[in-house]
VEXDREN-2710 file (C-alpha; in Angstrom, 1 decimal):
% VEXDREN-2710
k/r/px/py/pz
1/MET/-23.9/8.7/-8.7
2/ASN/-22.5/5.2/-9.3
3/VAL/-19.3/5.3/-7.2
4/SER/-18.3/2.6/-4.8
5/PHE/-15.4/1.5/-2.5
6/GLY/-13.0/-1.1/-3.7
7/THR/-10.1/-2.9/-2.0
8/ASP/-8.3/0.4/-1.1
9/GLY/-10.8/3.3/-1.1
10/ILE/-12.2/4.6/-4.3
11/ARG/-10.1/4.6/-7.4
12/GLY/-10.4/5.0/-11.2
13/PRO/-9.8/7.2/-14.3
14/VAL/-10.0/11.0/-13.6
15/GLU/-11.8/11.7/-16.8
16/SER/-14.7/9.3/-16.3
17/TYR/-14.8/8.3/-12.6
18/ILE/-12.9/10.3/-10.1
19/THR/-14.2/13.6/-11.5
20/PRO/-14.4/17.0/-9.7
21/GLU/-18.2/16.5/-9.4
22/VAL/-17.7/13.1/-7.7
23/CYS/-15.1/14.6/-5.3
24/LEU/-17.4/17.5/-4.4
25/LYS/-20.2/15.1/-3.5
26/LEU/-17.7/12.7/-1.8
27/GLY/-16.4/15.5/0.4
28/HIS/-19.9/16.4/1.5
29/ALA/-20.9/12.8/2.1
30/ILE/-17.8/11.9/4.0
31/GLY/-18.0/15.1/6.0
32/MET/-21.6/14.4/7.0
33/VAL/-20.8/10.9/8.1
34/PHE/-17.9/12.0/10.3
35/LYS/-19.8/14.9/11.8
36/ASP/-22.5/12.3/12.9
37/ILE/-19.8/10.6/15.0
38/GLY/-18.5/13.9/16.4
39/ILE/-15.5/14.7/14.3
40/ASN/-15.5/17.9/12.3
41/THR/-11.9/18.4/11.0
42/VAL/-10.3/16.6/8.1
43/LEU/-6.6/16.4/7.0
44/ILE/-6.1/16.2/3.3
45/GLY/-2.9/14.9/1.8
46/LYS/-2.1/13.9/-1.8
47/ASP/0.5/12.5/-4.1
48/THR/2.0/14.3/-7.1
49/ARG/-0.5/13.6/-9.9
50/VAL/-1.5/16.6/-12.0
51/SER/-5.1/16.0/-11.1
52/GLY/-4.4/16.3/-7.4
53/TYR/-4.9/20.1/-7.1
54/MET/-8.2/19.9/-9.0
55/LEU/-9.6/17.1/-6.9
56/GLU/-8.3/18.6/-3.7
57/SER/-10.2/21.8/-4.4
58/ALA/-13.4/19.9/-5.1
59/LEU/-13.1/17.8/-2.0
60/GLN/-12.3/20.9/0.0
61/ALA/-15.5/22.6/-1.2
62/GLY/-17.6/19.5/-0.3
63/PHE/-16.2/19.3/3.2
64/ILE/-16.8/23.0/3.8
65/ALA/-20.3/22.6/2.5
66/SER/-20.9/19.8/5.1
67/GLY/-19.6/22.1/7.9
68/VAL/-16.2/20.3/8.3
69/ASN/-13.0/22.2/8.7
70/VAL/-10.1/21.4/6.4
71/ARG/-6.4/21.3/7.0
72/LEU/-4.4/21.0/3.8
73/LEU/-1.1/19.0/4.1
74/GLY/0.1/19.2/0.5
75/PRO/2.1/16.3/-1.0
76/LEU/2.6/13.7/1.7
77/PRO/2.9/9.9/1.8
78/THR/-0.3/8.0/2.6
79/PRO/1.2/6.7/5.9
80/GLY/2.2/10.2/6.8
81/VAL/-1.4/11.3/6.6
82/ALA/-2.4/8.3/8.7
83/TYR/0.3/9.2/11.3
84/LEU/-0.8/12.8/11.6
85/THR/-4.5/11.8/11.7
86/LYS/-3.8/9.8/14.8
87/SER/-1.2/12.2/16.3
88/LEU/-3.3/15.3/16.0
89/ARG/-6.4/13.6/17.4
90/ASP/-10.1/14.1/16.8
91/GLN/-9.6/14.5/13.1
92/PHE/-10.0/12.1/10.1
93/GLY/-7.7/11.9/7.1
94/ILE/-8.1/11.9/3.3
95/VAL/-5.4/10.9/0.8
96/ILE/-5.8/11.8/-2.9
97/SER/-3.9/9.1/-4.6
98/ALA/-4.1/6.1/-7.0
99/SER/-1.2/4.5/-5.3
100/HIS/0.9/2.5/-7.9
101/ASN/-1.3/3.4/-10.9
102/LEU/-0.2/5.8/-13.6
103/PHE/-1.1/9.5/-13.6
104/HIS/-4.4/9.3/-15.5
105/ASP/-6.0/7.5/-12.5
106/ASN/-6.6/9.0/-9.1
107/GLY/-8.4/8.0/-5.9
108/ILE/-9.6/8.7/-2.4
109/LYS/-8.4/6.9/0.7
110/ILE/-10.0/7.6/4.1
111/PHE/-8.5/7.2/7.5
112/SER/-10.5/7.3/10.8
113/GLU/-9.3/9.2/13.8
114/ASP/-7.2/6.2/14.9
115/GLY/-5.1/6.3/11.7
116/VAL/-6.7/3.2/10.2
117/LYS/-8.8/2.8/7.0
118/ILE/-12.5/3.2/7.7
119/SER/-14.8/0.3/8.2
120/LYS/-17.2/-1.2/5.7
121/GLU/-20.1/0.2/7.8
122/LEU/-18.8/3.8/7.3
123/GLU/-18.2/3.1/3.6
124/SER/-21.8/2.0/3.1
125/LYS/-23.1/5.1/4.8
126/ILE/-21.0/7.3/2.5
127/GLU/-22.2/5.4/-0.6
128/LEU/-25.9/6.0/0.5
129/LEU/-25.3/9.7/1.0
130/LEU/-23.7/10.0/-2.5
131/LYS/-27.1/9.1/-4.0
132/LYS/-28.8/12.0/-2.3
133/GLU/-28.9/15.7/-3.3
134/LEU/-26.0/17.8/-1.9
135/LYS/-27.4/20.3/0.5
136/PRO/-24.9/22.7/2.1
137/VAL/-25.3/23.5/5.8
138/PRO/-26.4/27.1/6.7
139/THR/-23.8/29.7/5.8
140/SER/-23.1/30.3/9.5
141/GLU/-22.1/26.7/9.9
142/LEU/-19.8/26.3/6.9
143/GLY/-16.3/24.9/7.6
144/LYS/-13.1/26.7/7.2
145/ALA/-9.8/25.8/5.4
146/GLN/-6.2/26.4/6.3
147/ARG/-2.8/25.0/5.3
148/PHE/-0.7/22.8/7.7
149/ASP/2.9/23.4/6.7
150/GLU/4.5/21.2/9.4
151/SER/3.3/17.9/7.9
152/GLY/6.5/16.9/6.2
153/ALA/8.8/17.8/9.0
154/ARG/6.6/16.0/11.6
155/TYR/6.6/12.8/9.6
156/ILE/10.3/13.0/9.0
157/GLU/11.0/13.3/12.7
158/PHE/8.6/10.4/13.5
159/CYS/10.3/8.1/11.0
160/LYS/13.7/8.9/12.4
161/SER/12.6/8.2/15.9
162/THR/11.7/4.5/15.0
163/VAL/15.4/3.6/14.4
164/PRO/17.1/2.2/17.5
165/SER/19.7/4.5/19.0
166/GLU/22.4/1.8/18.7
167/VAL/21.9/1.6/14.9
168/SER/23.9/3.9/12.6
169/PHE/23.4/4.4/8.9
170/ARG/26.6/6.4/8.5
171/SER/28.5/3.8/6.6
172/LEU/25.7/3.1/4.2
173/ARG/25.2/4.2/0.6
174/ILE/21.5/4.0/-0.2
175/ILE/19.7/4.7/-3.5
176/VAL/16.2/5.9/-2.9
177/ASP/13.6/5.7/-5.8
178/CYS/10.5/7.7/-4.8
179/ALA/8.6/6.8/-8.0
180/ASN/8.2/10.6/-8.7
181/GLY/5.4/10.4/-6.1
182/ALA/4.5/11.6/-2.6
183/CYS/7.8/10.5/-1.0
184/TYR/10.0/12.6/-3.2
185/ARG/10.9/15.1/-0.4
186/VAL/10.5/13.3/2.9
187/THR/12.0/9.8/2.3
188/PRO/15.4/10.9/1.0
189/ALA/15.6/13.5/3.8
190/ILE/14.9/10.7/6.4
191/PHE/17.8/8.5/5.3
192/ARG/20.1/11.5/4.8
193/GLU/19.4/12.8/8.3
194/LEU/20.1/9.4/9.7
195/GLY/23.6/9.7/8.3
196/ALA/23.4/7.6/5.1
197/GLU/24.9/8.7/1.8
198/VAL/21.7/9.1/-0.3
199/ILE/21.5/8.9/-4.1
200/GLU/18.0/10.0/-5.4
201/ILE/16.1/8.8/-8.4
202/GLY/12.4/9.3/-9.1
203/THR/12.4/12.6/-7.2
204/GLU/11.5/15.0/-10.0
205/PRO/7.7/14.8/-10.3
206/ASP/6.0/16.7/-13.1
207/GLY/2.5/15.6/-12.5
208/PHE/2.6/13.0/-15.2
209/ASN/5.6/10.7/-14.5
210/ILE/4.4/9.2/-11.2
211/ASN/5.2/5.4/-11.2
212/GLN/6.4/5.6/-14.8
213/ASP/9.2/3.1/-15.3
214/CYS/10.3/3.6/-11.7
215/GLY/9.3/2.8/-8.2
216/SER/8.2/-0.5/-6.5
217/THR/6.4/-1.8/-9.6
218/ASN/9.4/-1.3/-11.8
219/PRO/12.5/-2.0/-9.7
220/GLU/14.8/-3.2/-12.4
221/LYS/16.4/0.2/-13.1
222/LEU/17.0/0.7/-9.4
223/LYS/18.7/-2.8/-9.3
224/GLU/21.0/-1.6/-12.1
225/LYS/21.8/1.6/-10.3
226/VAL/22.6/-0.3/-7.0
227/LEU/25.1/-2.5/-8.8
228/GLU/26.5/0.4/-10.8
229/GLN/27.0/2.6/-7.7
230/ARG/28.0/-0.3/-5.4
231/ALA/25.3/0.8/-3.0
232/ASP/24.4/-1.1/0.1
233/PHE/20.7/-0.9/-0.5
234/GLY/18.1/0.4/-3.0
235/ILE/14.7/1.5/-1.7
236/ALA/11.9/1.5/-4.2
237/MET/8.7/3.2/-3.0
238/ASP/5.4/3.4/-4.8
239/GLY/3.5/6.6/-5.8
240/ASP/1.9/7.2/-2.4
241/GLY/4.6/5.6/-0.2
242/ASP/2.6/2.8/1.5
243/ARG/4.6/0.0/-0.1
244/VAL/8.3/-0.8/-0.7
245/VAL/10.6/-3.1/-2.5
246/ILE/14.2/-3.4/-1.4
247/ILE/17.3/-4.2/-3.4
248/ASP/20.3/-5.6/-1.5
249/SER/24.0/-4.9/-2.4
250/LYS/24.1/-8.0/-4.7
251/GLY/21.1/-6.9/-6.7
252/ASN/18.6/-9.3/-5.1
253/ILE/15.1/-7.9/-5.2
254/LEU/13.3/-8.3/-1.8
255/ASP/9.6/-8.3/-2.0
256/GLY/7.1/-8.1/0.9
257/ASP/7.4/-11.8/1.7
258/ASP/11.2/-11.5/2.0
259/ILE/10.9/-8.4/4.2
260/LEU/8.4/-10.1/6.5
261/TYR/10.9/-13.0/6.9
262/ILE/13.8/-10.7/7.7
263/LEU/11.8/-8.8/10.3
264/ALA/10.6/-12.1/11.8
265/SER/14.1/-13.4/12.0
266/SER/15.4/-10.4/13.8
267/ASN/12.8/-10.5/16.5
268/PRO/14.4/-11.9/19.7
269/ASN/11.1/-12.5/21.5
270/ARG/8.6/-14.7/19.6
271/SER/5.9/-14.6/22.2
272/ASN/2.9/-12.7/23.3
273/GLU/2.0/-10.1/20.6
274/TRP/4.9/-11.3/18.4
275/GLY/3.4/-14.8/18.4
276/GLY/2.0/-14.5/14.9
277/ILE/2.3/-12.8/11.5
278/VAL/-0.4/-12.0/9.0
279/GLY/0.0/-12.4/5.3
280/THR/-2.6/-12.6/2.5
281/LYS/-3.9/-15.2/0.1
282/MET/-1.1/-14.1/-2.2
283/SER/1.7/-14.8/0.3
284/ASN/4.1/-17.5/-0.8
285/CYS/3.5/-20.9/0.8
286/GLY/7.3/-21.1/1.3
287/LEU/7.0/-18.1/3.6
288/GLU/4.3/-19.7/5.6
289/GLU/6.3/-22.8/6.2
290/ALA/9.5/-20.9/7.1
291/LEU/7.7/-18.6/9.6
292/LYS/6.2/-21.7/11.3
293/GLY/9.7/-23.1/11.5
294/LEU/10.7/-20.0/13.4
295/GLY/7.9/-20.6/15.9
296/TYR/5.3/-18.1/14.6
297/GLU/1.7/-18.7/13.9
298/PHE/0.6/-17.5/10.4
299/GLU/-2.7/-16.3/9.2
300/ARG/-3.9/-15.2/5.7
301/ALA/-6.1/-12.2/5.2
302/GLU/-7.9/-11.1/2.1
303/VAL/-5.7/-9.1/-0.3
304/GLY/-5.3/-5.4/0.8
305/ASP/-3.4/-3.9/3.6
306/LYS/-6.7/-2.8/5.2
307/HIS/-7.6/-6.5/5.7
308/VAL/-4.1/-7.3/7.0
309/SER/-4.5/-4.5/9.5
310/GLU/-7.9/-5.7/10.6
311/MET/-6.6/-9.2/11.2
312/LEU/-3.6/-8.0/13.1
313/VAL/-5.9/-6.1/15.5
314/LYS/-8.2/-9.1/15.8
315/LYS/-5.3/-11.4/16.6
316/GLY/-3.4/-8.9/18.8
317/TRP/-0.3/-9.3/16.6
318/LEU/2.2/-6.7/15.5
319/LEU/3.6/-7.7/12.1
320/GLY/1.9/-8.4/8.8
321/GLY/2.0/-7.5/5.1
322/GLU/1.5/-8.3/1.4
323/THR/3.9/-9.7/-1.2
324/SER/3.6/-6.4/-3.1
325/GLY/5.4/-4.6/-0.3
326/HIS/2.6/-3.3/2.0
327/ILE/4.2/-3.9/5.4
328/ILE/2.5/-3.0/8.6
329/CYS/4.7/-2.8/11.7
330/ARG/1.8/-2.2/14.1
331/ASP/4.1/-1.5/17.1
332/LEU/5.0/1.7/15.2
333/VAL/2.3/2.6/12.6
334/SER/-1.3/1.9/12.0
335/THR/-1.1/1.2/8.2
336/GLY/1.3/0.1/5.5
337/ASP/4.3/2.3/5.5
338/GLY/7.1/1.8/2.9
339/THR/9.6/4.1/4.6
340/ILE/9.1/2.6/8.1
341/ALA/9.4/-0.9/6.6
342/ALA/12.7/0.0/4.8
343/LEU/14.1/1.6/8.0
344/LYS/13.2/-1.4/10.1
345/THR/14.5/-4.0/7.5
346/ILE/17.9/-2.2/7.2
347/SER/18.1/-1.8/11.0
348/SER/17.3/-5.5/11.5
349/LEU/20.1/-6.5/9.1
350/LEU/22.6/-4.2/10.8
351/ILE/21.6/-5.7/14.2
352/LEU/21.9/-9.2/12.9
353/ASP/25.2/-8.2/11.1
354/LYS/24.1/-10.3/8.1
355/HIS/23.5/-9.8/4.4
356/ALA/19.9/-10.2/3.3
357/GLU/20.6/-13.3/1.3
358/ASP/22.2/-15.0/4.3
359/VAL/19.1/-14.4/6.4
360/LEU/16.8/-15.5/3.5
361/LYS/18.6/-18.9/3.3
362/GLY/16.2/-19.8/6.1
363/TYR/13.3/-20.2/3.7
364/LYS/12.7/-21.5/0.2
365/LYS/10.1/-19.8/-2.0
366/MET/7.8/-21.9/-4.0
367/PRO/7.8/-20.9/-7.7
368/GLN/5.0/-18.5/-8.2
369/VAL/3.6/-17.0/-11.5
370/LEU/1.4/-14.0/-11.5
371/LYS/-0.7/-12.9/-14.5
372/SER/-3.3/-10.1/-15.0
373/ILE/-5.9/-9.8/-17.7
374/ALA/-8.3/-6.9/-18.4
375/VAL/-12.0/-8.0/-18.6
376/ARG/-15.2/-6.2/-19.5
377/ASN/-17.0/-7.7/-16.4
378/LYS/-15.3/-9.0/-13.3
379/ASP/-18.3/-11.2/-12.6
380/ILE/-16.8/-13.6/-15.1
381/LEU/-14.8/-14.9/-12.2
382/ASN/-17.9/-16.8/-11.1
383/ASP/-18.3/-18.6/-14.4
384/SER/-18.9/-22.3/-13.8
385/GLU/-16.6/-23.4/-16.7
386/LEU/-13.8/-21.2/-15.2
387/GLN/-14.3/-22.6/-11.8
388/LYS/-14.3/-26.1/-13.2
389/LYS/-11.0/-25.4/-15.0
390/ILE/-9.4/-24.1/-11.8
391/LYS/-10.5/-27.1/-9.7
392/LYS/-9.1/-29.4/-12.4
393/ILE/-5.7/-27.7/-12.3
394/GLU/-5.7/-27.8/-8.4
395/SER/-6.3/-31.5/-8.5
396/ASP/-3.5/-32.0/-11.0
397/LEU/-1.0/-30.1/-8.9
398/ILE/0.9/-32.5/-6.6
399/VAL/2.1/-29.5/-4.5
400/GLY/0.8/-25.9/-5.1
401/ARG/-2.3/-23.8/-5.4
402/VAL/-4.3/-21.5/-7.7
403/LEU/-5.8/-18.2/-6.8
404/ALA/-7.9/-16.1/-9.2
405/ARG/-9.4/-12.9/-7.9
406/ALA/-10.9/-9.7/-9.2
407/SER/-8.9/-6.5/-8.7
408/GLY/-10.6/-4.1/-6.2
409/THR/-9.7/-1.0/-8.3
410/GLU/-9.6/-2.1/-12.0
411/ASN/-11.5/-4.2/-14.4
412/VAL/-8.8/-6.8/-14.2
413/ILE/-8.6/-10.5/-13.1
414/ARG/-5.4/-11.5/-11.3
415/ILE/-4.2/-15.0/-11.5
416/MET/-1.6/-16.7/-9.3
417/VAL/-0.3/-20.2/-9.6
418/GLU/2.2/-21.8/-7.2
419/SER/3.9/-25.1/-8.0
420/GLU/7.0/-27.0/-7.3
421/SER/8.4/-25.9/-10.7
422/LYS/8.3/-22.5/-12.5
423/GLU/7.5/-24.3/-15.8
424/THR/4.4/-26.0/-14.3
425/ALA/3.1/-22.8/-12.8
426/GLU/3.6/-21.0/-16.1
427/LYS/1.8/-23.6/-18.0
428/TYR/-1.2/-23.6/-15.8
429/SER/-1.4/-19.8/-15.6
430/GLN/-1.4/-19.7/-19.4
431/ASP/-4.2/-22.3/-19.4
432/ILE/-6.4/-20.1/-17.3
433/LEU/-5.5/-17.0/-19.3
434/ALA/-6.6/-18.9/-22.5
435/PHE/-10.1/-19.3/-21.0
436/PHE/-10.6/-15.5/-21.1
437/VAL/-9.2/-15.1/-24.6
438/ASN/-11.1/-18.1/-26.1
439/GLU/-14.4/-17.1/-24.4
440/ASN/-13.8/-13.5/-25.6
441/HIS/-14.2/-12.0/-22.1
442/SER/-11.1/-9.8/-22.2
END
């Protein structure tokens, strides 16, 4: 069975990769690995994809066959599963989701008993077991399954508890776009129970419309709605709720870099654990310089909130994130959480008593152009001619950088060029794209 872990778990098309057969064997293999380390109960959450029920059943059968007990959470954001996994103790967590991808994909994310994504070592053990025959434990040792209906309510109360008591949302009108995904019930309820007037969009999932023209990957419609409704904020989640993009009252789109700077600016004590912030190789150079200007150290991790989390733990720091909107507030949560990031950002702006654009005057983004191209084989990234072209562009840039990387979940190469001017960045990104087209690699 040729299934392997990528940047964020296992992900791919349901029809050809994340099939029921794969999930049956995955459940068994994951269960056997966790039983070996003394944990025999799993929490399973999912987003709203039509394939979720099918894959949940297959995973459930695999876990039971391995002798692991199953607690079904139903639709719940990825960070909600991570929170409950840590809170309930001695259990591990599974999320059935393809995050920001469209409905025809799905995937599996795995959390350890500490609420963090599992290590490479455990991933390798699972991959080895997938190659072996599935042998159920004796009938007397089979696991049992039950539903856990308190999951949404517990996550809502936890999120509300992270807002300082002196902060009130009562005067705010907030538009919440849940991408027709896992947040469609809990996130609007959180903001509403905190006193805000909430206008919902992307909260009518039908199994097929997750992330379709909505959510954090498509924030333009939310921007229009914020301006039309004269809202104070727009909150755009992705399909599984671990990333967020925020729209301010003037229609400015705040990405993960902007959110990190706002949170850094609001922190009154830039010492000890708050001494540094983790970004990724995609984080804007302007953010790095601005954070250093505030007195923070800055480190870049590999792309993926898992890598951000690992570096935060290694450095002993509490704040990190990705430009895409994965923000980890490690003083509160163990993984990227779009709802928590939005709550903390809005609370910070209220405490500062400033509009987002006034805070963001503290740093200047370097123009950045992002491109993606589908390829037949991601190994093309190591082609000597491509590497030569990239090095030539980097030498031509007076100020700036080039990053070309393979997607961890798709047959796609992602290209990022930063330069002093948007025009220069655009030109060089097109030059790199032309290589793939001319060499017929796409």
